[in-house]
Kinemage of the C-alpha trace (Angstrom):
@kinemage 1
@onewidth
@group {chain A} dominant
@subgroup {mainchain}
@vectorlist {calphas} color= white
{ca met a 1} P -48.615 -63.376 108.418
{ca ser a 2} L -47.372 -60.695 106.099
{ca ala a 3} L -45.712 -61.880 102.905
{ca gly a 4} L -42.185 -62.149 102.498
{ca thr a 5} L -41.674 -63.895 105.689
{ca gly a 6} L -41.311 -67.297 104.526
{ca pro a 7} L -38.044 -68.981 103.857
{ca gly a 8} L -36.008 -68.047 100.635
{ca pro a 9} L -34.733 -70.883 97.914
{ca leu a 10} L -31.862 -72.712 98.667
{ca arg a 11} L -28.602 -71.738 97.010
{ca leu a 12} L -25.852 -74.221 96.582
{ca asp a 13} L -22.576 -72.843 98.234
{ca ala a 14} L -19.385 -74.585 96.722
{ca arg a 15} L -17.166 -73.597 99.178
{ca ala a 16} L -19.741 -74.553 102.034
{ca leu a 17} L -20.410 -77.427 100.108
{ca ala a 18} L -16.817 -78.690 100.116
{ca arg a 19} L -16.429 -77.860 103.743
{ca ala a 20} L -19.510 -79.920 104.806
{ca ala a 21} L -18.056 -82.770 102.620
{ca trp a 22} L -14.652 -82.698 104.194
{ca arg a 23} L -16.491 -82.499 107.669
{ca ser a 24} L -18.550 -85.605 106.681
{ca arg a 25} L -16.179 -87.662 105.068
{ca ala a 26} L -16.027 -90.645 106.696
{ca ala a 27} L -19.731 -91.161 106.323
{ca leu a 28} L -19.508 -90.037 102.426
{ca val a 29} L -16.916 -92.804 102.079
{ca arg a 30} L -18.285 -95.399 103.294
{ca phe a 31} L -21.832 -94.496 101.148
{ca his a 32} L -19.739 -94.372 98.008
{ca ala a 33} L -18.215 -97.449 98.773
{ca ala a 34} L -21.116 -98.839 99.632
{ca val a 35} L -22.792 -97.783 96.344
{ca ala a 36} L -19.725 -99.088 94.391
{ca ala a 37} L -20.052 -102.401 95.745
{ca leu a 38} L -23.705 -102.661 95.119
{ca ala a 39} L -23.123 -101.228 91.498
{ca ile a 40} L -20.700 -103.804 90.515
{ca val a 41} L -22.597 -106.765 92.244
{ca val a 42} L -25.652 -105.816 90.287
{ca ala a 43} L -23.138 -105.429 87.066
{ca leu a 44} L -21.776 -108.855 87.562
{ca leu a 45} L -25.277 -110.450 88.431
{ca leu a 46} L -27.282 -108.792 85.196
{ca pro a 47} L -27.294 -111.121 82.060
{ca arg a 48} L -24.887 -111.149 79.280
{ca trp a 49} L -26.410 -110.251 75.950
{ca tyr a 50} L -24.231 -111.150 72.753
{ca ser a 51} L -24.926 -109.768 69.330
{ca ala a 52} L -23.922 -110.965 66.142
{ca ser a 53} L -24.927 -109.285 62.565
{ca val a 54} L -25.049 -110.306 58.923
{ca thr a 55} L -24.234 -107.711 56.261
{ca leu a 56} L -26.534 -108.128 52.694
{ca val a 57} L -25.901 -106.411 49.750
{ca pro a 58} L -29.068 -106.389 47.231
{ca ala a 59} L -28.209 -106.572 43.840
{ca pro a 60} L -28.760 -103.347 41.579
{ca lys a 61} L -31.749 -102.900 39.477
{ca asp a 62} L -31.354 -104.603 35.879
{ca gly a 63} L -31.950 -101.845 33.428
{ca leu a 64} L -34.400 -103.957 31.100
{ca thr a 65} L -37.081 -104.626 33.369
{ca leu a 66} L -41.013 -103.994 32.863
{ca asp a 67} L -42.130 -102.373 35.623
{ca leu a 68} L -45.824 -103.860 35.838
{ca ala a 69} L -46.408 -102.560 39.402
{ca gly a 70} L -45.672 -98.893 38.706
{ca thr a 71} L -42.569 -99.057 41.337
{ca gly a 72} L -40.348 -96.959 38.936
{ca val a 73} L -37.771 -99.557 37.711
{ca ala a 74} L -35.969 -98.280 34.556
{ca leu a 75} L -36.889 -99.153 30.869
{ca gly a 76} L -33.652 -99.203 28.956
{ca gly a 77} L -32.285 -96.260 31.527
{ca ala a 78} L -35.968 -94.459 31.058
{ca ser a 79} L -38.336 -95.007 34.134
{ca leu a 80} L -41.781 -96.245 33.504
{ca ser a 81} L -43.484 -94.727 36.416
{ca leu a 82} L -43.963 -90.901 37.433
{ca gly a 83} L -42.005 -90.791 40.491
{ca ala a 84} L -39.057 -92.269 42.096
{ca gly a 85} L -39.831 -95.726 43.685
{ca pro a 86} L -37.696 -97.696 46.335
{ca thr a 87} L -34.169 -98.510 45.974
{ca pro a 88} L -32.853 -102.176 46.091
{ca gln a 89} L -31.723 -101.531 49.945
{ca asp a 90} L -35.248 -100.341 50.564
{ca gln a 91} L -36.769 -103.505 49.217
{ca leu a 92} L -34.362 -105.914 51.132
{ca lys a 93} L -35.148 -104.254 54.407
{ca met a 94} L -38.787 -104.948 53.654
{ca val a 95} L -38.326 -108.594 53.161
{ca val a 96} L -36.073 -108.929 56.045
{ca ala a 97} L -38.245 -106.979 57.956
{ca ser a 98} L -41.544 -108.861 56.897
{ca arg a 99} L -44.102 -111.356 58.815
{ca ala a 100} L -43.392 -114.168 56.637
{ca val a 101} L -39.487 -113.902 57.787
{ca ala a 102} L -40.369 -113.740 61.090
{ca asp a 103} L -42.899 -116.344 61.103
{ca ser a 104} L -40.346 -119.171 59.660
{ca leu a 105} L -37.853 -117.716 62.402
{ca ile a 106} L -40.258 -118.379 65.044
{ca ala a 107} L -41.027 -121.780 63.731
{ca arg a 108} L -37.960 -122.868 62.668
{ca phe a 109} L -35.979 -122.203 65.800
{ca gly a 110} L -39.266 -122.814 68.595
{ca leu a 111} L -38.872 -119.170 69.381
{ca val a 112} L -42.705 -119.245 71.735
{ca lys a 113} L -41.250 -122.279 73.765
{ca arg a 114} L -37.643 -121.369 73.909
{ca trp a 115} L -38.703 -117.701 75.321
{ca arg a 116} L -41.514 -119.485 77.647
{ca leu a 117} L -44.621 -117.098 75.562
{ca glu a 118} L -48.116 -118.322 75.080
{ca arg a 119} L -48.735 -116.952 71.544
{ca arg a 120} L -46.892 -116.227 68.299
{ca glu a 121} L -47.415 -112.479 67.871
{ca gln a 122} L -45.860 -112.222 71.666
{ca ala a 123} L -42.675 -114.034 69.900
{ca arg a 124} L -42.657 -111.600 66.924
{ca glu a 125} L -42.443 -108.712 69.551
{ca lys a 126} L -39.844 -110.159 71.166
{ca leu a 127} L -37.964 -111.077 68.181
{ca ala a 128} L -38.325 -107.623 66.630
{ca gly a 129} L -37.101 -105.945 69.775
{ca his a 130} L -33.619 -108.257 69.801
{ca thr a 131} L -33.301 -107.362 66.083
{ca thr a 132} L -31.849 -104.325 64.624
{ca ile a 133} L -32.158 -103.512 61.118
{ca thr a 134} L -29.954 -100.713 59.873
{ca thr a 135} L -29.621 -99.496 55.779
{ca pro a 136} L -26.311 -97.109 55.720
{ca arg a 137} L -25.710 -94.768 52.950
{ca glu a 138} L -23.396 -97.337 51.017
{ca gly a 139} L -26.398 -99.392 49.957
{ca gln a 140} L -26.141 -102.506 52.019
{ca val a 141} L -28.309 -103.594 54.959
{ca val a 142} L -27.069 -104.740 58.511
{ca val a 143} L -29.004 -107.169 60.619
{ca glu a 144} L -28.120 -107.173 64.153
{ca val a 145} L -29.518 -110.180 66.297
{ca glu a 146} L -28.754 -110.564 70.280
{ca asp a 147} L -29.424 -113.319 72.383
{ca arg a 148} L -28.006 -114.577 75.913
{ca ser a 149} L -26.281 -117.258 73.685
{ca pro a 150} L -23.437 -116.279 71.633
{ca ala a 151} L -24.129 -119.488 69.378
{ca phe a 152} L -27.707 -118.763 69.108
{ca ala a 153} L -27.169 -115.075 68.125
{ca arg a 154} L -25.165 -116.552 65.307
{ca asp a 155} L -27.610 -118.953 64.164
{ca leu a 156} L -30.446 -116.727 64.403
{ca ala a 157} L -28.485 -113.859 62.092
{ca ala a 158} L -27.415 -116.971 59.578
{ca ala a 159} L -31.072 -117.818 59.598
{ca tyr a 160} L -31.975 -113.973 58.695
{ca ala a 161} L -30.067 -113.997 55.595
{ca ala a 162} L -30.718 -117.698 54.291
{ca thr a 163} L -34.684 -116.887 55.013
{ca ser a 164} L -34.688 -113.710 53.761
{ca gly a 165} L -32.982 -115.198 50.466
{ca ser a 166} L -35.739 -117.877 50.350
{ca glu a 167} L -38.338 -114.979 50.575
{ca thr a 168} L -36.973 -112.877 47.724
{ca val a 169} L -36.625 -115.987 45.309
{ca arg a 170} L -40.239 -116.674 46.202
{ca leu a 171} L -41.477 -112.959 45.539
{ca lys a 172} L -39.279 -112.482 42.342
{ca thr a 173} L -40.367 -115.690 40.990
{ca ser a 174} L -43.931 -114.892 41.854
{ca leu a 175} L -43.724 -111.441 39.928
{ca ala a 176} L -41.894 -113.088 36.943
{ca ala a 177} L -44.682 -115.841 36.884
{ca gln a 178} L -47.191 -112.701 36.624
{ca arg a 179} L -45.135 -110.566 34.347
{ca arg a 180} L -45.040 -113.709 32.195
{ca val a 181} L -48.544 -114.306 32.113
{ca tyr a 182} L -49.177 -110.734 31.172
{ca leu a 183} L -47.066 -110.557 28.425
{ca glu a 184} L -48.425 -113.816 26.927
{ca ala a 185} L -51.964 -112.668 27.054
{ca arg a 186} L -50.467 -109.061 25.394
{ca leu a 187} L -48.153 -110.750 22.807
{ca arg a 188} L -51.380 -112.949 21.931
{ca glu a 189} L -53.624 -109.744 21.287
{ca leu a 190} L -50.505 -107.837 19.002
{ca asp a 191} L -50.511 -110.918 16.901
{ca arg a 192} L -54.109 -110.727 16.216
{ca glu a 193} L -53.695 -106.592 15.933
{ca ile a 194} L -50.531 -107.011 13.620
{ca glu a 195} L -52.157 -109.935 11.387
{ca leu a 196} L -55.467 -107.405 10.854
{ca ala a 197} L -53.055 -104.096 10.191
{ca gly a 198} L -51.107 -106.337 7.617
{ca ala a 199} L -54.360 -107.283 6.041
{ca arg a 200} L -55.506 -103.674 6.046
{ca val a 201} L -52.246 -102.460 4.325
{ca arg a 202} L -53.032 -105.417 1.680
{ca arg a 203} L -56.078 -104.280 0.979
{ca phe a 204} L -55.120 -100.917 0.503
{ca glu a 205} L -52.158 -101.977 -1.560
{ca glu a 206} L -54.586 -104.503 -4.179
{ca gly a 207} L -57.091 -101.898 -4.243
{ca his a 208} L -54.949 -99.053 -5.544
{ca gly a 209} L -52.173 -101.214 -6.933
{ca ala a 210} L -49.948 -99.773 -4.555
{ca tyr a 211} L -47.069 -102.396 -4.036
{ca ala a 212} L -44.343 -100.262 -3.149
{ca leu a 213} L -45.870 -96.729 -2.871
{ca pro a 214} L -42.457 -94.893 -2.625
{ca glu a 215} L -40.756 -96.547 -5.144
{ca gln a 216} L -44.159 -96.041 -7.772
{ca ala a 217} L -44.609 -92.416 -6.669
{ca arg a 218} L -41.169 -91.406 -7.877
{ca glu a 219} L -41.324 -93.569 -10.755
{ca thr a 220} L -44.535 -91.949 -12.011
{ca met a 221} L -43.214 -88.285 -11.472
{ca asp a 222} L -39.937 -89.482 -13.222
{ca ala a 223} L -42.793 -90.512 -15.940
{ca ala a 224} L -44.438 -87.332 -15.983
{ca gly a 225} L -41.174 -85.122 -15.970
{ca gln a 226} L -39.618 -87.223 -19.231
{ca leu a 227} L -43.296 -86.526 -20.893
{ca gln a 228} L -42.966 -82.906 -19.880
{ca ala a 229} L -39.479 -82.243 -21.453
{ca gln a 230} L -40.558 -83.871 -24.480
{ca val a 231} L -43.551 -81.595 -25.169
{ca ala a 232} L -41.211 -78.610 -24.078
{ca leu a 233} L -38.482 -80.090 -27.069
{ca leu a 234} L -41.663 -80.309 -29.583
{ca glu a 235} L -43.072 -76.919 -28.944
{ca thr a 236} L -39.682 -75.248 -29.320
{ca glu a 237} L -39.210 -77.331 -32.585
{ca leu a 238} L -43.095 -76.663 -33.424
{ca ala a 239} L -42.143 -72.611 -32.821
{ca gly a 240} L -38.868 -72.979 -35.407
{ca ala a 241} L -41.076 -74.538 -38.441
{ca arg a 242} L -43.875 -71.920 -37.846
{ca arg a 243} L -41.012 -69.693 -38.961
{ca tyr a 244} L -40.068 -71.511 -42.337
{ca phe a 245} L -44.482 -73.439 -43.097
{ca thr a 246} L -47.667 -72.224 -42.328
{ca glu a 247} L -50.000 -73.852 -40.313
{ca gln a 248} L -51.418 -76.576 -42.834
{ca ala a 249} L -47.807 -77.918 -43.690
{ca pro a 250} L -47.168 -81.459 -42.789
{ca glu a 251} L -44.285 -80.698 -41.080
{ca val a 252} L -46.060 -78.242 -38.387
{ca gln a 253} L -49.299 -80.683 -38.314
{ca thr a 254} L -46.937 -83.738 -37.456
{ca leu a 255} L -45.574 -81.694 -34.419
{ca arg a 256} L -48.951 -80.524 -33.005
{ca asp a 257} L -50.329 -84.102 -33.374
{ca arg a 258} L -47.525 -85.109 -31.109
{ca ile a 259} L -47.271 -82.308 -28.765
{ca gly a 260} L -51.477 -83.246 -28.305
{ca glu a 261} L -50.439 -87.059 -27.526
{ca leu a 262} L -47.781 -86.300 -24.973
{ca his a 263} L -50.037 -84.029 -23.156
{ca his a 264} L -52.821 -86.714 -23.972
{ca gln a 265} L -50.601 -88.995 -22.030
{ca ile a 266} L -49.395 -86.832 -19.357
{ca gln a 267} L -53.556 -86.138 -18.563
{ca lys a 268} L -53.757 -90.171 -18.513
{ca leu a 269} L -51.089 -90.541 -16.110
{ca ala a 270} L -52.127 -88.074 -13.449
{ca leu a 271} L -55.785 -89.609 -13.588
{ca gln a 272} L -55.450 -93.097 -14.401
{ca gly a 273} L -51.668 -94.116 -13.830
{ca gly a 274} L -50.206 -96.911 -15.606
{ca thr a 275} L -48.789 -99.963 -15.437
{ca phe a 276} L -47.386 -100.147 -12.108
{ca leu a 277} L -47.373 -96.454 -11.736
{ca val a 278} L -50.376 -94.960 -9.927
{ca lys a 279} L -52.319 -91.954 -10.213
{ca gly a 280} L -50.851 -88.490 -9.976
{ca thr a 281} L -53.577 -86.792 -8.902
{ca ala a 282} L -54.275 -89.405 -6.024
{ca leu a 283} L -50.713 -89.528 -4.928
{ca pro a 284} L -51.048 -87.061 -1.891
{ca ala a 285} L -53.905 -89.008 -0.314
{ca met a 286} L -52.904 -92.436 -1.344
{ca lys a 287} L -49.625 -91.166 0.566
{ca gln a 288} L -51.160 -89.759 3.719
{ca gln a 289} L -53.240 -92.880 3.623
{ca tyr a 290} L -50.462 -95.141 3.198
{ca val a 291} L -48.162 -93.764 5.917
{ca ala a 292} L -50.891 -94.332 8.571
{ca leu a 293} L -51.622 -98.098 7.673
{ca thr a 294} L -47.576 -98.870 7.508
{ca arg a 295} L -47.029 -97.139 10.573
{ca glu a 296} L -49.497 -98.941 12.410
{ca gln a 297} L -48.443 -101.969 11.514
{ca leu a 298} L -44.587 -101.045 12.122
{ca ser a 299} L -45.948 -99.664 15.532
{ca leu a 300} L -47.384 -102.911 16.563
{ca thr a 301} L -44.438 -104.988 15.083
{ca glu a 302} L -41.744 -102.688 17.304
{ca val a 303} L -43.756 -102.965 20.098
{ca ser a 304} L -44.353 -106.847 20.025
{ca ala a 305} L -40.389 -107.230 19.215
{ca leu a 306} L -39.813 -105.517 22.580
{ca leu a 307} L -42.217 -107.342 24.819
{ca arg a 308} L -40.762 -110.720 23.588
{ca lys a 309} L -37.768 -109.373 24.862
{ca phe a 310} L -39.288 -108.597 28.438
{ca tyr a 311} L -41.103 -111.969 28.184
{ca glu a 312} L -37.961 -113.958 27.662
{ca gln a 313} L -36.695 -112.211 30.552
{ca ala a 314} L -39.505 -112.906 32.947
{ca arg a 315} L -38.745 -116.335 32.013
{ca val a 316} L -35.702 -116.700 32.886
{ca glu a 317} L -36.088 -114.818 36.360
{ca glu a 318} L -39.009 -117.305 36.914
{ca ala a 319} L -36.797 -120.185 36.559
{ca asn a 320} L -33.929 -118.489 38.051
{ca pro a 321} L -33.589 -119.704 41.937
{ca val a 322} L -31.117 -117.195 42.619
{ca pro a 323} L -31.477 -114.625 45.284
{ca thr a 324} L -31.582 -110.701 44.529
{ca phe a 325} L -29.204 -109.883 47.632
{ca ser a 326} L -25.474 -111.403 47.953
{ca ile a 327} L -23.944 -112.083 52.022
{ca leu a 328} L -20.827 -109.570 52.357
{ca asp a 329} L -20.147 -110.457 56.007
{ca ala a 330} L -21.297 -113.638 57.512
{ca pro a 331} L -22.269 -113.840 61.058
{ca glu a 332} L -19.170 -115.015 63.294
{ca leu a 333} L -19.695 -116.285 66.905
{ca pro a 334} L -19.570 -113.426 69.362
{ca glu a 335} L -16.557 -113.640 71.584
{ca arg a 336} L -17.478 -110.675 74.121
{ca his a 337} L -20.932 -109.730 75.308
{ca ala a 338} L -22.671 -106.535 73.856
{ca arg a 339} L -24.346 -105.493 77.347
{ca pro a 340} L -24.500 -104.869 79.956
{ca arg a 341} L -21.389 -102.718 79.613
{ca arg a 342} L -20.329 -103.273 83.458
{ca gly a 343} L -18.063 -100.033 83.432
{ca leu a 344} L -20.634 -97.804 82.575
{ca thr a 345} L -22.984 -99.224 84.603
{ca val a 346} L -20.821 -98.434 87.733
{ca leu a 347} L -19.566 -95.267 86.663
{ca val a 348} L -23.290 -94.002 86.384
{ca ala a 349} L -23.984 -95.607 89.780
{ca met a 350} L -21.385 -93.399 91.285
{ca met a 351} L -22.653 -89.787 89.362
{ca leu a 352} L -25.771 -90.206 90.741
{ca ala a 353} L -24.374 -91.148 94.414
{ca ala a 354} L -22.019 -87.788 94.276
{ca ala a 355} L -25.186 -86.041 93.166
{ca gly a 356} L -27.266 -87.580 95.963
{ca ser a 357} L -24.411 -86.760 98.708
{ca ala a 358} L -24.082 -83.252 97.448
{ca ala a 359} L -28.006 -82.221 97.296
{ca trp a 360} L -28.314 -84.315 101.109
{ca leu a 361} L -25.092 -81.844 102.225
{ca ala a 362} L -26.951 -78.887 100.855
{ca trp a 363} L -30.186 -80.033 102.474
{ca arg a 364} L -28.538 -80.343 105.482
{ca asp a 365} L -26.755 -77.368 106.196
{ca ala a 366} L -29.606 -75.339 105.030
{ca arg a 367} L -32.054 -77.229 107.091
{ca pro a 368} L -31.298 -75.055 110.555
{ca ala a 369} L -32.002 -71.703 108.858
{ca val a 370} L -35.218 -73.204 107.582
{ca val a 371} L -36.296 -74.133 111.082
{ca ala a 372} L -35.356 -70.850 112.573
{ca ala a 373} L -36.987 -68.919 109.852
{ca gly a 374} L -40.227 -71.015 110.792
{ca leu a 375} L -39.763 -70.591 114.219
{ca gly a 376} L -39.350 -66.763 113.687
{ca ala a 377} L -42.477 -66.977 111.590
{ca gly a 378} L -44.671 -68.582 114.112
{ca ala a 379} L -43.791 -65.991 116.978
{ca ala a 380} L -44.571 -63.046 115.137
{ca glu a 381} L -47.986 -64.203 114.289
{ca pro a 382} L -49.566 -63.678 118.222
{ca glu a 383} L -48.017 -59.962 118.192
{ca glu a 384} L -49.245 -59.224 114.775
{ca glu a 385} L -52.434 -60.510 116.250
{ca glu a 386} L -52.778 -58.660 119.644
{ca arg a 387} L -51.576 -55.335 117.739
{ca ala a 388} L -54.627 -55.962 115.214
{ca ala a 389} L -56.633 -56.348 118.567
């Protein structure tokens, strides 16, 4: 059989299809009426499902929170972590969708027995299938639960909020207790470090006589400046006396002795210091060492004061039984079922019936041509065989 003798693809002609539908209008009307009746019966027999929802608003993060878990909680407006952490909305959604909340609801309502299941794992899966948790951009968390009983759907949505509240309190208390224990140990270490730093500063001050080094250094420099000014004044007088007296004159000798004594005092002040005055030559090194010691002591003291604020906050959070969210919209008793949508069910059934009818009419009109084409191809095969022979 040569190529191209088979029937071609079916082509849908709208006018021919309309004429065929008009010719078979009685059968089509009966068919569509039967489909519509069947769809209505099925829609009426399908079980009704009611939906109830509760809207939760998470509390904003506190700006004075120590993030020991590295979740990016802000410390005075600055984050302690390197990356952005989960938002309060994400944290609340994680708690609502947790296995702990699901197990609490399963035990509270006896869902394994109510749904005639064998294992708790099956109840978890079925509960998750009838629960929808959404997180709108506004920041709230919406929990929607469906059930065949409107009262049970409402009670289950309310139980989601109550159980999530107790779980957030437990989680917050646990984290606060961990922070408190850590901060207590750290504060004890800081107290010992501050005591050691204070002892080092005290030994330095006692060894060098530096009871108030900045003030003492300033007084040493002022005393040296005064002595230098007196030396300059006496040298001026000595230069004037040398014009009228010889070097052996008592006046010149007295001025020279006084200048020498002042130089001796300046040298002594630089090498040995004085009463409550530090040595001038040792001032740079002493200043650097003193600054390092006092800086260590002050930094440890500031860290201790900051951590004590966090410690007090952890104690407050540990003793605070308030959930970290508020209920914006409480669940209400649903007045209308959420599904099935009977009108939509009947409409879809009628659209499928119309499409099936159109396909059947097109196939029925194209069938004679296909059969004829097949018969013609069968009759042509013997003639070709005879020619070939």
